[in-house]
C-alpha positions as CSV (number, residue, x, y, z in Angstrom):
1,M,-7.4,-22.3,18.0
2,A,-8.9,-18.8,18.2
3,K,-6.9,-17.7,20.4
4,N,-3.9,-18.4,18.3
5,I,-5.6,-17.2,15.3
6,A,-6.9,-13.8,16.9
7,R,-3.3,-13.0,17.7
8,W,-2.2,-12.9,14.4
9,R,-5.3,-11.4,12.5
10,G,-2.8,-8.0,12.6
11,F,0.2,-8.5,11.5
12,I,2.0,-6.6,8.8
13,A,2.1,-7.3,5.5
14,F,-0.1,-10.3,6.1
15,N,0.7,-12.9,2.9
16,L,-2.3,-14.0,1.3
17,V,-3.7,-17.4,0.4
18,G,-2.9,-16.9,-3.3
19,V,-1.6,-20.2,-4.0
20,I,-3.1,-23.9,-3.6
21,L,-2.2,-27.2,-3.8
22,L,-3.8,-28.6,-6.9
23,L,-5.0,-32.0,-5.6
24,V,-4.1,-34.0,-8.3
25,G,-0.6,-32.9,-7.7
26,C,-0.4,-34.9,-4.5
27,A,-3.1,-37.9,-4.7
28,K,-2.3,-41.2,-3.8
29,P,-1.2,-43.1,-7.0
30,Q,-2.2,-46.4,-8.4
31,S,0.3,-48.4,-8.0
32,A,1.8,-46.6,-5.3
33,A,4.7,-47.0,-2.5
34,L,3.6,-43.5,-1.1
35,T,0.8,-42.5,1.4
36,R,-0.3,-38.8,1.7
37,Y,-0.7,-38.1,5.7
38,S,-2.0,-34.6,6.7
39,E,-2.5,-32.8,9.9
40,K,-3.9,-29.0,10.5
41,K,-3.5,-26.5,13.2
42,G,-4.4,-22.9,14.5
43,L,-1.2,-20.9,14.3
44,M,-0.3,-17.5,13.1
45,G,-3.4,-16.0,12.3
46,T,-4.4,-19.1,9.7
47,I,-4.2,-22.8,9.1
48,V,-0.9,-24.2,8.8
49,Q,-1.4,-27.4,7.1
50,V,1.6,-30.3,6.7
51,D,1.3,-33.2,4.1
52,V,3.8,-36.0,4.3
53,C,4.5,-38.5,1.7
54,L,5.3,-41.8,3.7
55,N,5.9,-45.3,3.1
56,D,5.6,-48.0,5.5
57,E,8.8,-48.0,7.4
58,A,8.6,-44.1,8.2
59,S,4.9,-43.9,9.5
60,S,6.4,-45.3,13.1
61,R,8.3,-41.8,12.5
62,V,6.1,-39.1,11.8
63,D,4.2,-38.5,15.2
64,A,7.3,-37.4,16.8
65,A,8.0,-35.0,13.5
66,Y,4.7,-33.4,13.6
67,A,5.0,-33.1,17.3
68,E,8.4,-31.3,17.0
69,V,6.9,-29.7,14.3
70,W,4.1,-28.0,16.0
71,Q,6.1,-27.3,18.9
72,R,8.8,-25.0,17.4
73,M,6.0,-22.8,14.9
74,S,4.1,-22.9,17.6
75,D,7.0,-21.1,19.9
76,I,7.9,-18.5,16.7
77,S,4.0,-17.6,16.8
78,W,4.2,-16.0,20.2
79,R,7.7,-15.1,20.6
80,M,7.8,-13.3,17.6
81,N,4.5,-12.1,17.3
82,V,3.8,-7.7,18.0
83,Y,0.4,-8.7,20.2
84,D,1.9,-10.9,22.2
85,P,2.8,-8.6,26.0
86,N,5.4,-11.5,26.3
87,S,6.9,-11.7,22.7
88,D,10.6,-10.7,21.7
89,V,8.6,-8.4,19.7
90,T,7.1,-6.4,22.4
91,K,10.1,-6.0,24.4
92,V,11.8,-4.6,21.4
93,N,9.1,-2.2,21.4
94,E,8.9,-1.0,24.6
95,V,12.3,-1.4,26.5
96,Y,14.0,1.8,26.1
97,P,16.8,3.0,26.0
98,E,18.0,-0.1,27.8
99,A,19.4,-2.9,25.7
100,V,17.1,-5.8,26.3
101,T,17.9,-9.1,26.1
102,I,15.9,-11.6,22.7
103,G,15.8,-15.4,21.7
104,A,18.8,-16.0,19.3
105,D,16.9,-16.8,16.1
106,T,15.0,-13.6,16.5
107,H,17.8,-11.9,17.3
108,A,19.1,-13.2,13.9
109,M,15.8,-12.3,11.8
110,L,15.9,-8.8,13.2
111,R,19.9,-9.0,11.5
112,R,18.5,-10.4,8.6
113,S,15.7,-8.2,8.2
114,V,17.7,-5.1,8.0
115,E,19.5,-6.7,4.6
116,Y,16.3,-7.8,3.4
117,A,15.9,-4.1,3.5
118,R,19.1,-3.3,1.1
119,Q,18.1,-6.1,-1.0
120,T,14.5,-5.3,-1.9
121,R,15.7,-1.2,-2.1
122,G,14.1,-0.3,1.0
123,A,10.7,-2.0,-0.1
124,F,10.3,-4.4,2.6
125,L,11.2,-2.6,6.1
126,I,10.4,-4.3,9.9
127,S,10.2,-0.6,11.0
128,V,7.1,0.4,9.4
129,W,4.7,-0.7,12.0
130,P,4.0,2.9,13.0
131,L,2.5,3.3,9.4
132,I,0.5,0.1,9.6
133,K,-0.9,1.8,13.4
134,L,-1.6,5.2,11.7
135,W,-3.6,3.6,8.9
136,R,-5.7,1.5,11.0
137,A,-6.2,3.9,13.4
138,S,-7.8,5.8,10.4
139,Q,-9.9,2.9,9.5
140,E,-11.8,3.3,12.6
141,S,-11.9,6.9,12.4
142,Q,-12.8,7.1,9.0
143,Q,-9.9,9.8,8.2
144,P,-7.2,9.3,5.8
145,P,-4.2,10.9,7.8
146,A,-4.1,14.8,8.2
147,E,-0.6,14.9,5.5
148,E,1.7,16.7,8.4
149,V,1.1,13.7,10.7
150,L,2.2,10.8,8.3
151,R,5.2,13.1,7.8
152,E,5.7,12.7,11.3
153,T,5.4,9.0,11.3
154,L,7.5,8.9,7.9
155,R,10.1,10.0,10.3
156,Q,9.6,7.0,12.7
157,I,10.4,4.4,10.4
158,N,14.2,4.6,10.1
159,L,15.7,1.5,10.9
160,N,19.1,3.0,11.6
161,Q,17.7,3.8,14.9
162,L,17.8,-0.1,16.1
163,S,21.1,-1.5,17.5
164,L,21.9,-5.1,17.5
165,Q,24.3,-5.4,19.9
166,A,26.1,-8.8,20.8
167,D,24.8,-11.5,23.1
168,N,21.2,-11.0,21.0
169,K,21.0,-8.0,22.8
170,V,19.0,-4.8,21.0
171,A,18.0,-1.4,21.7
172,R,16.2,1.7,20.3
173,L,18.4,4.6,20.0
174,N,14.9,6.4,19.2
175,R,11.9,5.4,21.6
176,T,9.6,6.5,18.6
177,I,10.7,3.6,16.7
178,S,9.0,0.3,16.9
179,V,8.8,-3.1,14.4
180,D,7.1,-6.1,13.3
181,L,8.0,-9.6,11.8
182,G,4.8,-10.1,10.5
183,G,5.9,-9.7,6.9
184,I,9.2,-12.1,7.7
185,A,8.1,-14.8,10.5
186,K,5.5,-17.0,9.3
187,G,7.7,-17.6,6.0
188,Y,10.5,-18.5,9.1
189,A,8.2,-20.7,10.3
190,V,7.8,-23.2,7.0
191,D,11.4,-22.8,7.1
192,E,11.7,-24.5,10.2
193,A,8.8,-27.4,9.4
194,A,10.6,-27.9,6.5
195,R,13.8,-28.0,8.4
196,I,12.6,-30.3,11.3
197,L,10.9,-32.4,8.8
198,R,14.1,-33.4,6.8
199,Q,15.7,-33.6,10.2
200,H,13.3,-36.9,10.9
201,G,14.4,-38.3,7.6
202,F,11.3,-36.9,5.4
203,R,12.0,-35.7,2.0
204,Q,9.0,-35.6,0.2
205,F,6.1,-32.8,2.1
206,Y,4.2,-29.7,1.6
207,I,4.0,-27.2,4.2
208,D,1.0,-24.4,3.9
209,A,1.0,-21.3,6.3
210,G,-1.8,-19.8,4.8
211,G,-0.6,-19.0,1.5
212,D,3.2,-19.3,2.9
213,I,3.7,-22.4,0.5
214,Y,7.2,-24.7,0.6
215,V,7.4,-28.1,-1.0
216,G,10.1,-30.9,-0.4
217,G,11.1,-32.9,-3.2
218,L,8.9,-34.8,-5.4
219,N,4.8,-35.2,-4.5
220,C,3.2,-38.6,-3.5
221,R,3.6,-39.5,-7.2
222,S,6.7,-38.8,-7.9
223,E,6.3,-35.6,-9.9
224,K,7.1,-31.9,-9.2
225,W,4.4,-30.5,-7.1
226,R,1.7,-28.6,-8.9
227,I,0.4,-24.9,-7.0
228,G,-2.3,-23.5,-8.3
229,I,-2.1,-19.3,-8.4
230,K,-5.6,-17.9,-7.5
231,D,-7.2,-15.5,-10.6
232,P,-7.0,-12.2,-8.0
233,R,-9.8,-11.1,-9.9
234,D,-11.9,-14.0,-9.6
235,R,-11.6,-16.0,-6.2
236,E,-12.5,-19.5,-7.5
237,R,-10.4,-19.4,-10.8
238,I,-6.7,-20.8,-10.4
239,I,-5.0,-19.0,-13.8
240,E,-1.8,-19.9,-13.5
241,T,0.1,-23.4,-12.4
242,V,4.0,-23.9,-11.7
243,A,5.4,-26.9,-11.1
244,V,8.5,-26.9,-8.3
245,S,10.6,-28.9,-5.9
246,D,12.5,-28.0,-2.9
247,Q,11.0,-24.0,-2.9
248,A,8.5,-21.9,-2.2
249,V,5.8,-20.4,-3.3
250,T,4.5,-17.0,-1.9
251,T,1.3,-14.6,-3.0
252,S,1.0,-10.9,-1.9
253,G,-1.5,-8.4,-2.5
254,N,-4.7,-6.2,-1.6
255,Y,-7.7,-8.9,-2.8
256,E,-8.0,-10.3,1.0
257,Q,-6.5,-8.2,2.8
258,F,-7.6,-4.2,2.9
259,L,-8.3,-1.3,4.3
260,V,-11.9,0.2,3.8
261,I,-11.8,4.5,4.5
262,K,-14.7,6.4,4.0
263,G,-15.8,3.9,1.0
264,E,-12.3,3.9,-0.4
265,R,-10.4,0.5,-0.4
266,Y,-6.6,0.6,0.6
267,S,-3.9,-2.0,0.6
268,H,-3.0,-3.2,3.7
269,I,0.8,-3.3,2.5
270,I,2.1,0.0,2.8
271,D,4.8,1.6,0.4
272,P,7.4,3.2,3.5
273,S,9.1,5.9,0.9
274,T,5.6,7.4,0.8
275,G,3.8,6.1,3.6
276,Y,0.7,5.6,1.7
277,P,-0.7,2.0,1.3
278,Q,0.4,1.0,-2.5
279,R,-2.1,1.4,-5.0
280,E,-0.7,-0.6,-8.5
281,V,-0.1,-4.4,-7.3
282,V,-3.1,-6.4,-7.3
283,S,-1.2,-9.3,-6.5
284,A,2.6,-10.8,-6.3
285,T,3.8,-14.4,-6.6
286,V,7.8,-15.2,-5.7
287,I,9.1,-18.3,-6.2
288,A,12.2,-18.6,-3.9
289,P,14.5,-21.4,-2.5
290,T,13.0,-20.8,0.9
291,A,9.8,-19.8,2.5
292,E,11.3,-16.5,4.3
293,A,12.8,-15.0,1.3
294,A,9.6,-15.4,-0.8
295,D,7.6,-13.9,2.0
296,V,9.6,-10.8,1.9
297,F,10.4,-10.7,-2.0
298,S,6.4,-10.9,-2.4
299,T,5.7,-8.3,0.2
300,A,8.2,-6.0,-1.8
301,M,7.4,-6.9,-5.4
302,T,4.0,-5.4,-4.5
303,V,5.9,-2.3,-2.8
304,L,7.9,-1.9,-5.9
305,G,5.2,-2.6,-8.5
306,R,5.1,-4.6,-11.8
307,E,8.2,-2.8,-13.4
308,R,10.8,-1.7,-10.9
309,G,9.8,-5.4,-9.0
310,T,10.6,-7.3,-11.7
311,E,13.4,-6.3,-12.8
312,L,14.5,-6.6,-9.3
313,I,14.4,-10.0,-9.5
314,D,15.6,-10.6,-13.3
315,Q,19.0,-8.6,-12.2
316,E,19.6,-9.2,-9.1
317,Q,18.1,-12.5,-7.7
318,P,19.1,-15.5,-9.9
319,E,17.6,-17.6,-7.7
320,M,13.9,-16.5,-7.6
321,A,11.0,-16.2,-10.5
322,S,8.0,-13.9,-9.5
323,L,4.9,-12.8,-11.5
324,I,2.7,-9.7,-10.9
325,Y,-0.6,-8.1,-11.1
326,A,-1.6,-5.0,-11.9
327,R,-3.8,-2.8,-12.0
328,Q,-3.2,0.3,-14.7
329,P,-4.5,4.2,-14.4
330,D,-7.4,2.9,-16.9
331,G,-8.2,0.4,-13.9
332,L,-7.0,-2.7,-16.6
333,V,-5.0,-5.5,-14.9
334,V,-1.9,-6.8,-16.9
335,R,0.2,-9.6,-16.2
336,K,4.4,-9.4,-15.7
337,A,6.3,-12.0,-15.3
338,S,10.2,-12.4,-14.9
339,R,12.4,-14.0,-17.3
340,R,12.5,-17.4,-15.1
341,F,8.8,-17.4,-14.5
342,E,8.3,-19.4,-17.7
343,S,10.2,-22.6,-16.3
344,Y,8.3,-23.3,-13.8
345,Q,5.1,-22.4,-15.3
346,L,2.2,-25.5,-16.3
347,N,-0.2,-23.3,-18.5
348,R,-1.7,-20.1,-19.1
């Protein structure tokens, strides 16, 4: 397990454990017909938890479902890992100028990532990897990047330099471009787990991959799942609670994953438009139909900031809701929710 976690520890745009399942939301009811079954495994740099609500008839099928879930998530874990020398991502980043053949699902994810870049106005960009490496090197040397080096690195993140071809082939049009799927692969893996559980006949379940959460149907008490959002200023406190069904909830931010250079704290999420770590957003939570979309847009909201990010959700993403906590220049942390967020909210 330690090996798997270490391999994914450096993934960019690593989503934070900013949301948790409230235990009252999945406890076994007094009268009850459903039992909560739970398994955990170390994957993708975190602990993945999968809970399923079972009746007696379904209990005989649960082992096969879990086996398939873990196999599929493990497969995604290594093939989409920028640090694994045998992964699809490494193949893309090392072959030039020839095209390389990769897995069909990785190729499809690259295509979706290009579309997500458009939908998020460039805030989510899988080609930002050179900037991530630059800032991590700066943390090791304890020297912020020189302006000329930063400008040169910004020229290396043009996603148009990635050519997606037929038959699952990919080519780099410039040897300096490189990609990382750390901001999307975990959400995709959660969605795949949900798909498999449904194929095995399970409709009521909870999946949590280090804060990338997806819930199926109702909980074991036949109520909507209750998800607590942690206070970015006090990690022991739940500041908001939402009730969701057949939806994902993901939080990104800078209060757990960050860089420290010369005593100054920097977000691990880089703004592709400037090359600098974003500073305004402390945490951004997105509720979306899929964990992949929630993963992507929570990162994008962190980059865009509370005003532009909320505007994006309200105007262009009718199936999503968002909540941002952002720090003002005077240090005060303020709250900004999208119009649809209140329909999920249980308390303030």
